[in-house]
PQR file of N, CA, C, O and H, with PARSE charges and radii, in Angstrom:
ATOM      1  N   MET A   1      74.536  98.931  84.946 -0.4000 1.5000
ATOM      2  CA  MET A   1      74.117  97.919  85.893 -0.0000 2.0000
ATOM      3  C   MET A   1      75.170  97.717  86.988  0.5500 1.7000
ATOM      4  O   MET A   1      74.845  97.522  88.159 -0.5500 1.4000
ATOM      5  N   GLN A   2      76.433  97.769  86.576 -0.4000 1.5000
ATOM      6  CA  GLN A   2      77.500  97.558  87.557 -0.0000 2.0000
ATOM      7  C   GLN A   2      77.503  98.668  88.602  0.5500 1.7000
ATOM      8  O   GLN A   2      77.737  98.421  89.785 -0.5500 1.4000
ATOM      9  H   GLN A   2      76.697  97.927  85.624  0.4000 1.0000
ATOM     10  N   PHE A   3      77.240  99.892  88.152 -0.4000 1.5000
ATOM     11  CA  PHE A   3      77.267 101.019  89.076 -0.0000 2.0000
ATOM     12  C   PHE A   3      76.092 100.964  90.050  0.5500 1.7000
ATOM     13  O   PHE A   3      76.236 101.333  91.216 -0.5500 1.4000
ATOM     14  H   PHE A   3      77.049 100.093  87.191  0.4000 1.0000
ATOM     15  N   ILE A   4      74.952 100.515  89.591 -0.4000 1.5000
ATOM     16  CA  ILE A   4      73.788 100.385  90.476 -0.0000 2.0000
ATOM     17  C   ILE A   4      74.081  99.363  91.571  0.5500 1.7000
ATOM     18  O   ILE A   4      73.758  99.584  92.738 -0.5500 1.4000
ATOM     19  H   ILE A   4      74.834 100.215  88.644  0.4000 1.0000
ATOM     20  N   LEU A   5      74.688  98.255  91.192 -0.4000 1.5000
ATOM     21  CA  LEU A   5      75.035  97.245  92.193 -0.0000 2.0000
ATOM     22  C   LEU A   5      76.063  97.775  93.190  0.5500 1.7000
ATOM     23  O   LEU A   5      76.021  97.451  94.377 -0.5500 1.4000
ATOM     24  H   LEU A   5      74.951  98.076  90.244  0.4000 1.0000
ATOM     25  N   LEU A   6      76.987  98.595  92.687 -0.4000 1.5000
ATOM     26  CA  LEU A   6      77.976  99.185  93.592 -0.0000 2.0000
ATOM     27  C   LEU A   6      77.318 100.174  94.555  0.5500 1.7000
ATOM     28  O   LEU A   6      77.665 100.215  95.736 -0.5500 1.4000
ATOM     29  H   LEU A   6      77.022  98.859  91.723  0.4000 1.0000
ATOM     30  N   TYR A   7      76.374 100.965  94.057 -0.4000 1.5000
ATOM     31  CA  TYR A   7      75.648 101.896  94.931 -0.0000 2.0000
ATOM     32  C   TYR A   7      74.842 101.135  95.985  0.5500 1.7000
ATOM     33  O   TYR A   7      74.783 101.555  97.140 -0.5500 1.4000
ATOM     34  H   TYR A   7      76.092 100.932  93.098  0.4000 1.0000
ATOM     35  N   VAL A   8      74.230 100.038  95.600 -0.4000 1.5000
ATOM     36  CA  VAL A   8      73.486  99.218  96.563 -0.0000 2.0000
ATOM     37  C   VAL A   8      74.438  98.639  97.606  0.5500 1.7000
ATOM     38  O   VAL A   8      74.091  98.530  98.782 -0.5500 1.4000
ATOM     39  H   VAL A   8      74.278  99.697  94.661  0.4000 1.0000
ATOM     40  N   MET A   9      75.641  98.269  97.165 -0.4000 1.5000
ATOM     41  CA  MET A   9      76.643  97.755  98.102 -0.0000 2.0000
ATOM     42  C   MET A   9      77.019  98.830  99.120  0.5500 1.7000
ATOM     43  O   MET A   9      77.127  98.542 100.312 -0.5500 1.4000
ATOM     44  H   MET A   9      75.923  98.358  96.210  0.4000 1.0000
ATOM     45  N   TRP A  10      77.219 100.072  98.657 -0.4000 1.5000
ATOM     46  CA  TRP A  10      77.557 101.159  99.589 -0.0000 2.0000
ATOM     47  C   TRP A  10      76.384 101.485 100.510  0.5500 1.7000
ATOM     48  O   TRP A  10      76.585 101.831 101.674 -0.5500 1.4000
ATOM     49  H   TRP A  10      77.131 100.306  97.689  0.4000 1.0000
ATOM     50  N   LEU A  11      75.174 101.376  99.998 -0.4000 1.5000
ATOM     51  CA  LEU A  11      74.004 101.570 100.851 -0.0000 2.0000
ATOM     52  C   LEU A  11      73.967 100.517 101.955  0.5500 1.7000
ATOM     53  O   LEU A  11      73.636 100.819 103.102 -0.5500 1.4000
ATOM     54  H   LEU A  11      75.011 101.095  99.053  0.4000 1.0000
ATOM     55  N   THR A  12      74.307  99.287 101.602 -0.4000 1.5000
ATOM     56  CA  THR A  12      74.369  98.212 102.595 -0.0000 2.0000
ATOM     57  C   THR A  12      75.440  98.503 103.641  0.5500 1.7000
ATOM     58  O   THR A  12      75.236  98.244 104.827 -0.5500 1.4000
ATOM     59  H   THR A  12      74.576  99.041 100.671  0.4000 1.0000
ATOM     60  N   VAL A  13      76.564  99.033 103.212 -0.4000 1.5000
ATOM     61  CA  VAL A  13      77.628  99.395 104.158 -0.0000 2.0000
ATOM     62  C   VAL A  13      77.139 100.481 105.112  0.5500 1.7000
ATOM     63  O   VAL A  13      77.373 100.398 106.318 -0.5500 1.4000
ATOM     64  H   VAL A  13      76.729  99.243 102.249  0.4000 1.0000
ATOM     65  N   LEU A  14      76.466 101.489 104.584 -0.4000 1.5000
ATOM     66  CA  LEU A  14      75.967 102.568 105.439 -0.0000 2.0000
ATOM     67  C   LEU A  14      74.924 102.069 106.434  0.5500 1.7000
ATOM     68  O   LEU A  14      74.945 102.449 107.605 -0.5500 1.4000
ATOM     69  H   LEU A  14      76.276 101.556 103.605  0.4000 1.0000
ATOM     70  N   LEU A  15      74.023 101.228 105.970 -0.4000 1.5000
ATOM     71  CA  LEU A  15      73.007 100.686 106.883 -0.0000 2.0000
ATOM     72  C   LEU A  15      73.636  99.784 107.936  0.5500 1.7000
ATOM     73  O   LEU A  15      73.208  99.777 109.090 -0.5500 1.4000
ATOM     74  H   LEU A  15      74.005 100.920 105.019  0.4000 1.0000
ATOM     75  N   SER A  16      74.643  99.030 107.542 -0.4000 1.5000
ATOM     76  CA  SER A  16      75.343  98.182 108.499 -0.0000 2.0000
ATOM     77  C   SER A  16      76.085  99.029 109.528  0.5500 1.7000
ATOM     78  O   SER A  16      76.131  98.679 110.707 -0.5500 1.4000
ATOM     79  H   SER A  16      74.991  99.036 106.604  0.4000 1.0000
ATOM     80  N   ALA A  17      76.661 100.137 109.085 -0.4000 1.5000
ATOM     81  CA  ALA A  17      77.368 101.022 110.024 -0.0000 2.0000
ATOM     82  C   ALA A  17      76.397 101.652 111.010  0.5500 1.7000
ATOM     83  O   ALA A  17      76.757 101.949 112.149 -0.5500 1.4000
ATOM     84  H   ALA A  17      76.623 100.421 108.127  0.4000 1.0000
ATOM     85  N   TRP A  18      75.175 101.851 110.565 -0.4000 1.5000
ATOM     86  CA  TRP A  18      74.182 102.480 111.419 -0.0000 2.0000
ATOM     87  C   TRP A  18      73.638 101.510 112.460  0.5500 1.7000
ATOM     88  O   TRP A  18      73.519 101.866 113.633 -0.5500 1.4000
ATOM     89  H   TRP A  18      74.883 101.610 109.640  0.4000 1.0000
ATOM     90  N   LYS A  19      73.310 100.294 112.049 -0.4000 1.5000
ATOM     91  CA  LYS A  19      72.641  99.361 112.955 -0.0000 2.0000
ATOM     92  C   LYS A  19      73.345  98.022 113.150  0.5500 1.7000
ATOM     93  O   LYS A  19      73.007  97.286 114.078 -0.5500 1.4000
ATOM     94  H   LYS A  19      73.407 100.004 111.097  0.4000 1.0000
ATOM     95  N   GLY A  20      74.306  97.690 112.307 -0.4000 1.5000
ATOM     96  CA  GLY A  20      74.907  96.357 112.352 -0.0000 2.0000
ATOM     97  C   GLY A  20      76.114  96.267 113.258  0.5500 1.7000
ATOM     98  O   GLY A  20      76.552  97.262 113.835 -0.5500 1.4000
ATOM     99  H   GLY A  20      74.581  98.288 111.554  0.4000 1.0000
ATOM    100  N   PRO A  21      76.650  95.058 113.376 -0.5600 1.5000
ATOM    101  CA  PRO A  21      77.867  94.872 114.175  0.2800 2.0000
ATOM    102  C   PRO A  21      79.094  95.456 113.471  0.5500 1.7000
ATOM    103  O   PRO A  21      79.141  95.563 112.245 -0.5500 1.4000
ATOM    104  N   ARG A  22      80.065  95.823 114.270 -0.4000 1.5000
ATOM    105  CA  ARG A  22      81.260  96.501 113.747 -0.0000 2.0000
ATOM    106  C   ARG A  22      82.055  95.618 112.785  0.5500 1.7000
ATOM    107  O   ARG A  22      82.531  96.104 111.760 -0.5500 1.4000
ATOM    108  H   ARG A  22      80.027  95.736 115.266  0.4000 1.0000
ATOM    109  N   GLY A  23      82.204  94.349 113.094 -0.4000 1.5000
ATOM    110  CA  GLY A  23      82.974  93.437 112.239 -0.0000 2.0000
ATOM    111  C   GLY A  23      82.366  93.294 110.845  0.5500 1.7000
ATOM    112  O   GLY A  23      83.082  93.288 109.843 -0.5500 1.4000
ATOM    113  H   GLY A  23      81.817  93.954 113.927  0.4000 1.0000
ATOM    114  N   LEU A  24      81.053  93.181 110.792 -0.4000 1.5000
ATOM    115  CA  LEU A  24      80.362  93.081 109.512 -0.0000 2.0000
ATOM    116  C   LEU A  24      80.533  94.359 108.706  0.5500 1.7000
ATOM    117  O   LEU A  24      80.738  94.312 107.493 -0.5500 1.4000
ATOM    118  H   LEU A  24      80.472  93.186 111.605  0.4000 1.0000
ATOM    119  N   THR A  25      80.449  95.488 109.374 -0.4000 1.5000
ATOM    120  CA  THR A  25      80.601  96.775 108.694 -0.0000 2.0000
ATOM    121  C   THR A  25      81.988  96.929 108.094  0.5500 1.7000
ATOM    122  O   THR A  25      82.122  97.376 106.955 -0.5500 1.4000
ATOM    123  H   THR A  25      80.282  95.527 110.359  0.4000 1.0000
ATOM    124  N   ILE A  26      83.005  96.570 108.833 -0.4000 1.5000
ATOM    125  CA  ILE A  26      84.376  96.676 108.326 -0.0000 2.0000
ATOM    126  C   ILE A  26      84.584  95.740 107.145  0.5500 1.7000
ATOM    127  O   ILE A  26      85.221  96.120 106.162 -0.5500 1.4000
ATOM    128  H   ILE A  26      82.895  96.207 109.758  0.4000 1.0000
ATOM    129  N   THR A  27      84.063  94.536 107.224 -0.4000 1.5000
ATOM    130  CA  THR A  27      84.176  93.577 106.123 -0.0000 2.0000
ATOM    131  C   THR A  27      83.464  94.084 104.878  0.5500 1.7000
ATOM    132  O   THR A  27      84.021  94.031 103.781 -0.5500 1.4000
ATOM    133  H   THR A  27      83.545  94.228 108.022  0.4000 1.0000
ATOM    134  N   LEU A  28      82.251  94.570 105.034 -0.4000 1.5000
ATOM    135  CA  LEU A  28      81.508  95.098 103.894 -0.0000 2.0000
ATOM    136  C   LEU A  28      82.202  96.318 103.301  0.5500 1.7000
ATOM    137  O   LEU A  28      82.217  96.494 102.083 -0.5500 1.4000
ATOM    138  H   LEU A  28      81.798  94.613 105.925  0.4000 1.0000
ATOM    139  N   PHE A  29      82.774  97.158 104.154 -0.4000 1.5000
ATOM    140  CA  PHE A  29      83.497  98.335 103.679 -0.0000 2.0000
ATOM    141  C   PHE A  29      84.697  97.928 102.828  0.5500 1.7000
ATOM    142  O   PHE A  29      84.923  98.493 101.758 -0.5500 1.4000
ATOM    143  H   PHE A  29      82.762  97.015 105.144  0.4000 1.0000
ATOM    144  N   LEU A  30      85.462  96.953 103.301 -0.4000 1.5000
ATOM    145  CA  LEU A  30      86.632  96.508 102.545 -0.0000 2.0000
ATOM    146  C   LEU A  30      86.235  95.870 101.218  0.5500 1.7000
ATOM    147  O   LEU A  30      86.890  96.099 100.202 -0.5500 1.4000
ATOM    148  H   LEU A  30      85.279  96.494 104.170  0.4000 1.0000
ATOM    149  N   VAL A  31      85.172  95.076 101.219 -0.4000 1.5000
ATOM    150  CA  VAL A  31      84.688  94.469  99.979 -0.0000 2.0000
ATOM    151  C   VAL A  31      84.231  95.544  98.998  0.5500 1.7000
ATOM    152  O   VAL A  31      84.521  95.460  97.804 -0.5500 1.4000
ATOM    153  H   VAL A  31      84.640  94.890 102.045  0.4000 1.0000
ATOM    154  N   ALA A  32      83.521  96.545  99.492 -0.4000 1.5000
ATOM    155  CA  ALA A  32      83.047  97.629  98.629 -0.0000 2.0000
ATOM    156  C   ALA A  32      84.223  98.418  98.065  0.5500 1.7000
ATOM    157  O   ALA A  32      84.189  98.816  96.900 -0.5500 1.4000
ATOM    158  H   ALA A  32      83.285  96.613 100.462  0.4000 1.0000
ATOM    159  N   CYS A  33      85.254  98.652  98.859 -0.4000 1.5000
ATOM    160  CA  CYS A  33      86.434  99.363  98.368 -0.0000 2.0000
ATOM    161  C   CYS A  33      87.141  98.572  97.269  0.5500 1.7000
ATOM    162  O   CYS A  33      87.547  99.143  96.257 -0.5500 1.4000
ATOM    163  H   CYS A  33      85.281  98.329  99.805  0.4000 1.0000
ATOM    164  N   VAL A  34      87.288  97.281  97.460 -0.4000 1.5000
ATOM    165  CA  VAL A  34      87.927  96.437  96.447 -0.0000 2.0000
ATOM    166  C   VAL A  34      87.112  96.437  95.158  0.5500 1.7000
ATOM    167  O   VAL A  34      87.675  96.530  94.067 -0.5500 1.4000
ATOM    168  H   VAL A  34      86.958  96.816  98.282  0.4000 1.0000
ATOM    169  N   LEU A  35      85.792  96.334  95.276 -0.4000 1.5000
ATOM    170  CA  LEU A  35      84.941  96.364  94.084 -0.0000 2.0000
ATOM    171  C   LEU A  35      85.010  97.718  93.389  0.5500 1.7000
ATOM    172  O   LEU A  35      84.989  97.788  92.160 -0.5500 1.4000
ATOM    173  H   LEU A  35      85.335  96.259  96.162  0.4000 1.0000
ATOM    174  N   ASN A  36      85.092  98.783  94.162 -0.4000 1.5000
ATOM    175  CA  ASN A  36      85.219 100.118  93.586 -0.0000 2.0000
ATOM    176  C   ASN A  36      86.509 100.263  92.785  0.5500 1.7000
ATOM    177  O   ASN A  36      86.490 100.780  91.668 -0.5500 1.4000
ATOM    178  H   ASN A  36      85.109  98.726  95.160  0.4000 1.0000
ATOM    179  N   VAL A  37      87.614  99.814  93.341 -0.4000 1.5000
ATOM    180  CA  VAL A  37      88.903  99.883  92.653 -0.0000 2.0000
ATOM    181  C   VAL A  37      88.900  98.987  91.416  0.5500 1.7000
ATOM    182  O   VAL A  37      89.440  99.366  90.377 -0.5500 1.4000
ATOM    183  H   VAL A  37      87.629  99.393  94.248  0.4000 1.0000
ATOM    184  N   ALA A  38      88.299  97.808  91.518 -0.4000 1.5000
ATOM    185  CA  ALA A  38      88.233  96.905  90.374 -0.0000 2.0000
ATOM    186  C   ALA A  38      87.412  97.504  89.238  0.5500 1.7000
ATOM    187  O   ALA A  38      87.794  97.394  88.073 -0.5500 1.4000
ATOM    188  H   ALA A  38      87.860  97.499  92.362  0.4000 1.0000
ATOM    189  N   LEU A  39      86.305  98.127  89.563 -0.4000 1.5000
ATOM    190  CA  LEU A  39      85.480  98.748  88.535 -0.0000 2.0000
ATOM    191  C   LEU A  39      86.204  99.936  87.908  0.5500 1.7000
ATOM    192  O   LEU A  39      86.127 100.143  86.697 -0.5500 1.4000
ATOM    193  H   LEU A  39      85.995  98.217  90.509  0.4000 1.0000
ATOM    194  N   PHE A  40      86.900 100.710  88.722 -0.4000 1.5000
ATOM    195  CA  PHE A  40      87.679 101.827  88.186 -0.0000 2.0000
ATOM    196  C   PHE A  40      88.777 101.320  87.258  0.5500 1.7000
ATOM    197  O   PHE A  40      88.959 101.857  86.165 -0.5500 1.4000
ATOM    198  H   PHE A  40      86.963 100.543  89.705  0.4000 1.0000
ATOM    199  N   ALA A  41      89.508 100.294  87.680 -0.4000 1.5000
ATOM    200  CA  ALA A  41      90.593  99.758  86.858 -0.0000 2.0000
ATOM    201  C   ALA A  41      90.050  99.200  85.543  0.5500 1.7000
ATOM    202  O   ALA A  41      90.691  99.324  84.499 -0.5500 1.4000
ATOM    203  H   ALA A  41      89.361  99.858  88.568  0.4000 1.0000
ATOM    204  N   HIS A  42      88.890  98.597  85.595 -0.4000 1.5000
ATOM    205  CA  HIS A  42      88.268  98.059  84.383 -0.0000 2.0000
ATOM    206  C   HIS A  42      87.968  99.177  83.387  0.5500 1.7000
ATOM    207  O   HIS A  42      88.227  99.029  82.192 -0.5500 1.4000
ATOM    208  H   HIS A  42      88.370  98.496  86.443  0.4000 1.0000
ATOM    209  N   HIS A  43      87.435 100.268  83.860 -0.4000 1.5000
ATOM    210  CA  HIS A  43      87.059 101.370  82.978 -0.0000 2.0000
ATOM    211  C   HIS A  43      88.246 102.269  82.633  0.5500 1.7000
ATOM    212  O   HIS A  43      88.264 102.874  81.562 -0.5500 1.4000
ATOM    213  H   HIS A  43      87.224 100.388  84.831  0.4000 1.0000
ATOM    214  N   ALA A  44      89.222 102.366  83.508 -0.4000 1.5000
ATOM    215  CA  ALA A  44      90.367 103.240  83.255 -0.0000 2.0000
ATOM    216  C   ALA A  44      91.319 102.645  82.222  0.5500 1.7000
ATOM    217  O   ALA A  44      92.055 103.384  81.568 -0.5500 1.4000
ATOM    218  H   ALA A  44      89.207 101.874  84.379  0.4000 1.0000
ATOM    219  N   THR A  45      91.315 101.337  82.068 -0.4000 1.5000
ATOM    220  CA  THR A  45      92.240 100.695  81.138 -0.0000 2.0000
ATOM    221  C   THR A  45      91.620 100.440  79.769  0.5500 1.7000
ATOM    222  O   THR A  45      92.281  99.897  78.884 -0.5500 1.4000
ATOM    223  H   THR A  45      90.717 100.737  82.599  0.4000 1.0000
ATOM    224  N   THR A  46      90.366 100.821  79.585 -0.4000 1.5000
ATOM    225  CA  THR A  46      89.710 100.654  78.292 -0.0000 2.0000
ATOM    226  C   THR A  46      90.208 101.733  77.335  0.5500 1.7000
ATOM    227  O   THR A  46      90.202 102.918  77.670 -0.5500 1.4000
ATOM    228  H   THR A  46      89.828 101.261  80.304  0.4000 1.0000
ATOM    229  N   LYS A  47      90.641 101.318  76.141 -0.4000 1.5000
ATOM    230  CA  LYS A  47      91.147 102.266  75.166 -0.0000 2.0000
ATOM    231  C   LYS A  47      89.982 102.972  74.475  0.5500 1.7000
ATOM    232  O   LYS A  47      89.013 102.340  74.052 -0.5500 1.4000
ATOM    233  H   LYS A  47      90.647 100.355  75.869  0.4000 1.0000
ATOM    234  N   LEU A  48      90.099 104.283  74.372 -0.4000 1.5000
ATOM    235  CA  LEU A  48      89.082 105.071  73.691 -0.0000 2.0000
ATOM    236  C   LEU A  48      89.481 105.262  72.232  0.5500 1.7000
ATOM    237  O   LEU A  48      90.606 105.664  71.937 -0.5500 1.4000
ATOM    238  H   LEU A  48      90.885 104.796  74.715  0.4000 1.0000
ATOM    239  N   ASN A  49      88.574 104.978  71.340 -0.4000 1.5000
ATOM    240  CA  ASN A  49      88.815 105.196  69.920 -0.0000 2.0000
ATOM    241  C   ASN A  49      88.264 106.555  69.527  0.5500 1.7000
ATOM    242  O   ASN A  49      87.093 106.694  69.177 -0.5500 1.4000
ATOM    243  H   ASN A  49      87.659 104.651  71.579  0.4000 1.0000
ATOM    244  N   LEU A  50      89.137 107.558  69.594 -0.4000 1.5000
ATOM    245  CA  LEU A  50      88.734 108.919  69.258 -0.0000 2.0000
ATOM    246  C   LEU A  50      89.292 109.284  67.890  0.5500 1.7000
ATOM    247  O   LEU A  50      90.442 108.980  67.571 -0.5500 1.4000
ATOM    248  H   LEU A  50      90.089 107.445  69.879  0.4000 1.0000
ATOM    249  N   SER A  51      88.482 109.923  67.110 -0.4000 1.5000
ATOM    250  CA  SER A  51      88.972 110.396  65.799 -0.0000 2.0000
ATOM    251  C   SER A  51      88.684 111.884  65.685  0.5500 1.7000
ATOM    252  O   SER A  51      87.531 112.312  65.652 -0.5500 1.4000
ATOM    253  H   SER A  51      87.549 110.170  67.369  0.4000 1.0000
ATOM    254  N   PHE A  52      89.751 112.657  65.626 -0.4000 1.5000
ATOM    255  CA  PHE A  52      89.618 114.106  65.516 -0.0000 2.0000
ATOM    256  C   PHE A  52      90.005 114.550  64.129  0.5500 1.7000
ATOM    257  O   PHE A  52      89.963 115.742  63.828 -0.5500 1.4000
ATOM    258  H   PHE A  52      90.688 112.309  65.653  0.4000 1.0000
TER
END
């Protein structure tokens, strides 16, 4: 679910870049980048329980 929302956020950024004002596009881009890094950090710091 989190990834779908992130993809929708990037779609909004692309549509804003195509037709929206420049300030809104830059703001949405920065928000999407922060959310991307936060989601990566959330998943990258999760410990995997592997048993070999």
